[in-house]
Phi, psi and omega in degrees: 000130182292146178258129180239164172231147177288123185292342178266317180259346180069010179291132179269144174202154177277128175237130181297142184295328178296322180293315177300315178298326180289318178297322178297312181300318184265005180054042182295130179297337181298334178302325179287346183275344182242149175227149179295132178286125180295155177304142177297118187289329179218153180298334182266006180284142178246149179286123179251202181286074176096010181201164175273140177252118182262117178293146181295155178297148177297142175235152184227142166290169176303311178299315178298321178298313177304318179291320178302323182276359176096015181240064177283182183308315179299312181299319176295321175296322176297321177294321178297319178295318180296319182296318180293322177292321181292319181295319178297326179276356184064035180239165185227140174244109182303320177295316179296321177296317180295322179288321178296321176298316179302312181296321182293326178293320180295318180296316180301316179297315182301314181299322178287322182208104185275014180282146176306148179227161175292322190211126176257004184099150183266139179294149182291333179215154175291162177300315184296320178297318185294313183290320177300313180295315182297317178298314178298323178294314180300319183260011182263000000 
């Protein structure tokens, strides 16, 4: 059933196509009171006064992005500790190295432009994957 909105109140409602067709045939003035609701452009858009309101994209600081991706301060300290242990043992963790490179790239971007961004890049591995591999290499 098509969705229409009242041009005065902007209230949306479903009106059967048969009703619209009847209004057209009979030149019912109600036809002029309604307009077809445009399709919702994004899932998070909300209906405003006669149009869809699309919220701005979320933006994140470098720190907020790292936390969002599972690499908050505690996790970063853990990775630094594992890095030191691996270096002392003369061992290497490829996943830890990849995550360190990712965090270094974020740091380099932040230094050049500290404005919040929509996306700072996805980590190559989750914190759990990274710590598990490093721990297994240390104890293997």
